[in-house]
N, C-alpha and C positions, 0 to 999 in steps of 0.2 A: 277439576283441573284448576290450579291457581291462576289468578290473573295478575300479571306483573305491571306495575306502573312505571318502573324505571328499568332500562336495559341492564344496568349494573346488577340488578337482582336476578337476572336470568341465569340459570345454571350453565347454559351453553356459553354465555358471554364470560362467566367466571372461568370456565374451562379454557376458553380462548385466551383470556388474560394470563392464565397460568402457562399456557403454551408459549406466549410471548415472553413472559418472565424467565421460563426455563430455557428458551432459545437464547435469550440475551445472556443468561449465565453461562451457557455452553460456549457462546461466541467469545465471552470474556476470557476464558481460559483455554480455548482451542489454540493449537500451535499456529505460529505466524505463517506457516507454509499454506494455510488455508487462505486462498486468494481474497483480496478485499472485495472484488466484484461478487464472489460467492457469498461472503459474509453479508454484504449489503442486500443482496437479493433474498437471502434466507430471513434476515431481520425484517425486511419490508413485507414479505409474504406472511410471516408469523403475525405481524402487527395488523395486516389486512384482514385477518379472520375476525378479530374483535371489532375493528373499526367498521366493517361492513355489517356486522350484526347490529351495532349501535345505529348506524345510518338508516338501515332498513326499519328498525324499530321506531325511529323518530319520524319516518316519512308520513305515516298516517293512512296508507291504503294497503290492503292485503296484497295486491299485485306488486306494488313497489317493495314491500317487505320480502315477498317471495324472490324477486329479482336479486335483492341484496343477499339473501340467505344462500342462493346458488353461487353468487360471487364469492361469498365467504367460504362456502364448501370447496370451490375451486382453489382458493388460496390455501386451504387446509391440505388439499391434494398436492399443491405445489410444494408446500413444506415437506410433506411426506416423501415426495419424489426426490427432493434435494437431499434429505437425510439418508434415504436409501443409497443414493449415489455416493454421499460422503462416507457411508459405512464401508464402501468398497475400496476406499483409499488406504493403503498400508500405513501411512503416517498417522491415521486416525484410529488405529487398532486399539489403542489404550482407551478410547472414548466409545467403544462399541456398545457398552451397556447404557451409557447416557444417551447415545443416539437412538438406541432401541426404545428407551423410555419416552423420548420426544416423539418418535414415530407413532407409538401407541397413543399418546396424548392427541396428536394430530388426527389419528384415525377415530378416536372417541369424539372429537369435535365434529368431524365429518358425519359420523353416524347420528349424532344429536341433531345436526342441521338438517339432515335428510328426513328424520322422523318429524321434526317441526314443519318442514316444508310439505310433507305428505299430509299432515293434519290440516294445514292451511288450505291446501288444494281442495279438500273435501268440505271446506267451510262455506257457509252461505253469507258470511259477514264480509262486507266490502272493506271494512277497516274503520278506525275511529274518525277519520276525516269525514266519512259518510254518515256517521251517527249523529242524530239529533233526537229530540224527544219523540217525534213522530216515528222515525225509523226504529228506535228502541222499542216503542210500544207495539209497532207492527211485528217486530221480531218476537217479542214476548207472547203476543196473541197467537202467532203461527205455531210457536213451540207448545203453547197450552192446548191448541186445537189438535196437534199431532199426538200429544200425550193423552188427551181426552178420547180421541178416536181409538187408540189402542186399548184403553181401559173399557170403552163401550163394547168393543169387539170381544174382549175377555168375558164381560158380564153376559153379553148375548149368547156366547158359546156355552156358558154354564147352564142356560135355560133351554138348550136343545134337548130332544129326547136322547137318552143314553146310547141308543143304537145309531144315532146320526153320526156320519163320518167326521163332522167337525166338532163333536162334543169332546171336551178336554180329556175325559177319561178314555175315550176311544182312541184319540191321537196318542196318548201315552202308551196304551197297549200296543198300538201299531208300531210305534217307534221302538218299543222294547222287543219287537220281533215276535209277538204273540200272533197266533193265527186269527184270521177274521172269522166272524160268525157266518 
């Protein structure tokens, strides 16, 4: 998994920036009948997606990042809701395809944000603000121990008698559905 140093390099931030750009383009040529309050809210919600990703990324803790990712996801949902409602307006019928594309882009942002948040929730890293030489070294030692323990178990299992239930060849046979001796 790549490590990003700048929020601008994050694929989800780039998608959110595209969502804002495309929303802005849509609003530039949407009919004047689209109310100013609706335009303003849609623009602010679309901009909120990328801004909250950026703010969370810059915060320095995993918990703060998660909070801002969920806010960004909420904004992507708000954009999607507004676009779905706009698509129901007869005077926007000529924009149905463009609205559909924007809706899909907002949905893509939401999915990416959810996947990122899920991966962070399962992480044992508290965030860069908590990292120093000692915590980095402790994290690397812990990961090395975990990897070493798995490798040791695999080596140990290979030295068991072939008829032992934990011997690798026995487990392969059992999982393939062969009958036991």
